[in-house]
N, C-alpha and C positions, 0 to 999 in steps of 0.2 A: 546439568541446569539445577541450580538451587531453588528452594522455594523462596517466594517473595519476602516472606518474614524475615530472611537473611540478608535483605537488602539494607545496608547500613544507614540509620538515620541521618548523619552528617552527609553522605552521599544524596540522599533523596531531598534533603532540604536545600542543597546546592543547585538542583536541576531547574534551569530556566526555560528549556524548549521540551515539549514532548511531541515526537513525531508518532503517528498511528497509522495503521493499516486500517481498512474498514470492514471488508468482508469477513465474517467469523471471528472478527477482533472486537470491532464496534457492535457488528450484528450478532444474533443468535438465532440459529435456523433460519436465516435469512430475512429476519426482522430487526429493525432497530428498537430496541426497547428504551422505554421512559428512563430507565437506570442509567443506561449509558449515555443517552442524550445529556441527561441532567449532569453527569460526570464531566462532559465536555465544558458545559457553562461553569461548573464549579472549579474546574481547573483554570480557566481564565479569569474568573474573578478573584482567586487566589494569588493572580499576578504571574501565572505560567504563559508561556507563547505555545499554542496548538496548532499544529499543522498536520493536516492528513496526507497520507502518501498511498495512492491506490492503483490497481489496474484498470479501474472503471472509467468509463469514457468521458470525452470532454463535456457532453450534454449533462450529465450527472454532475460534473465538477462545477460548472456554471451554477447549477442551482444550489450545490452545497456550499458554495464559497458566499453566495448571497444570503442564504438562508440560516445557515447553523452558525453555532458559536464558535467559530475557528478563526485563526489568523490568515489562513491560506490552505490551498489543496494542490498537490502534486499529482497529476493524472496520468493515465495510460502508461503506466510504469517508468515515469520521468521524462515524458515527451514535452510537457509544459508545466506551468502552475498559473493557478488563478487565485486574485484575492480582491477583496472589496475596499475599495478606497472610501473611507468613512467620510473624509472631508469632502471629497468631490462629490460623493454618493453615486459612485460608478464602480462597476465591475472591470476589473482589468486582468490581463492575460499575457504571460511572457511565453512565447512558442519558442522551442529548440531550433526548428526548421522553418524556412519560408514556405508559403504556400505552394510555389512551384515545384518544391522539392517533394512535398507530400503528395501533390497530383502526380508526380513522376513515378511514385511508390504505388499508385492505387491499382494499376494493372498487373503488377507483379503480386500483390496481395490477393487479387481476384484468383489468378492462376494456381497459388499456393491453396488457397480456400477449396477450390474445385478438385485439386489432387487429395487433400485431406478427407473430404467428404466422401470421395469415391474410394480411398484406402481403408477407411477407419469406421466400419459400420457403428451405428449407434451415436456417434458423436453428431453435434450441429453447431451451426453458426450461432454465437451468443445473442440473446434477445436485445441486448443493447448495442450490438453492432452498427446499427442505424445513426448513431450519434457519436461514433468514433471517427477521429481524424487521422491517427497514424498506425494503428496497429490492427491486427486480426485476432480476435478472441473466440476460440474454440471451445464450447461448453461440453463437460465431460460429467457434469452432476447436478448442474442448478435446475435445469428445465427438461433435462433427459434422464433416463435411468442411469446410475452411477456406472462408469465403465471401469474394467479391470486396470491395474498398474500398467499391464503390457500395452494396453490400447493408448492410456495416456503417453507412454513413453515413445509410441509410434508417432503420435501427433507431434511431439518435440522433436524427433529425428526427421520428419518431413520438412519441418520449418527450418531447420538448421541445415539441411541438405540443400535448401533453395537460398542460403545464404543470410537467414533471418537469425535475429537474437531471440529465443524462447525461454519463458519462464511460466513454472507452474504455479498458480494460486491455490486455493481451496476449492474452486468451482471451474475455472477455465485454464486453458493454456494460452497465453498470450504470445504473439509473435510481431516483431517489426524489424525493419531494416535500420540498421544504426547500433552504435556501441553504448548508449545511454542506458542508465537505469535508474531506480529509486534514489541510491546514493548519490550519484552524480548530479541529479537536479536538487538534492538536498544541499549539497555544497553550494550550489549556484543560487540557490533562493536565499539561504542565509547572507550570502556575500551581498548580493544585489539589493535585498529589501532591507537588511539589518546592518549591515557592515562588520557581520560576525564571520570569521574563519572557522568553519566546522572543524578542522583538523586541531585547531588550538582550543577548541570548547567541547572536545569530546566528552570529557567527565561531566560537563553540565547539560548535556543532551541525551535524551533517553528515547529510545523507540520501543513501541508494542506491535506485535504481529502474531502470525499464526501459521505460516505456510513457506514453501520453498522460494517463492518469489522474494520473500522478506529476508533471505539469508546475506545479502550484500550489508544490510542494515545492521542485522545480528553481529556479522563478524567486525563490523567498523566501530560500534558504539560499546563500550566495556560494560555498560549497564543496561543492556538492552533486556527486555521483558517479552516472554511468551505467554499468552493465554493458554489455560490448561490443554486446550484442543491441539496445540503445536505438537503434543506428544504422539499424535497420530502421523506426523510425517518425520520423527525424529531419524528414522533410518533413511531417508531420502534427501537430506540437507546437507549442503556443503558447510554450514556453519549453524550453530545454535544458539539461543539466547543465553545470557547469564542466569537469568531467573525465570520461573514459571509460577504464575498464580494459581490459587486453590481452585478457582472456577474457570470455566469456559466461556468463550465469547464476551458478550456485553457485560456479565456479571464479573468476569475478570478483569475486564478493563476498569471497572468501577472500582474494584479492589485496589486496582494500582492507583487510580486517581486519589482514592481516600489516603492510601500510604502517603503519597507526595504531598497532599494538603495537611495531614497530620504533622508530617515532619518539618513543616515550616512554621508551625505554631509555637 
């Protein structure tokens, strides 16, 4: 990973879409700072498209798409995307699975949940589980005492043994039935909403994140950026970002935003 200062100005000036994780990328110690929120608005005012990609649930994404200065939100690690249609003054959502498929998975998710809670002492169902539609989120350090790496890996193994896809974020292990992820939904969103093929625009799209579940985006986009706290996961990730910010969390995101905006002047 190279320092953000080495991101070529010409590359930064050519970016038209910024994808960003939320937890520990936009937030700092669990809080959304004024600095990071302002950076989102500044990016849009500068003419960039801003799309958040998160493991957080549908209920959160409904609020974020309505209230935050963003163009869209991909949630539950790629299960859907929300956007607010300004002309129609209406929130809209594109689900990957139909409702009957989601319902069919619910009993299986509950069974895996019970197994994990029994087998991994100290973990808990994430406090935002009540507003999830597709996945199971197990908390290993947000509202519980931080668990050791071995316990986190055990949660992943139990999910995978049940046939689920499992991803580690900075706070949760998320598991779901299906092969989608953040990257696959990013492709679909750009194609459906903007007529853009991500495969053809990789040089002009940038992702910023911090944890293992961001690895598909880090691997695919050549100018991906990690906020400084990504270094804590460096040895546990299948792909690392090309660049890293000086600061962690929301301050790092603001540093990236400023670099992109300055390059456009």
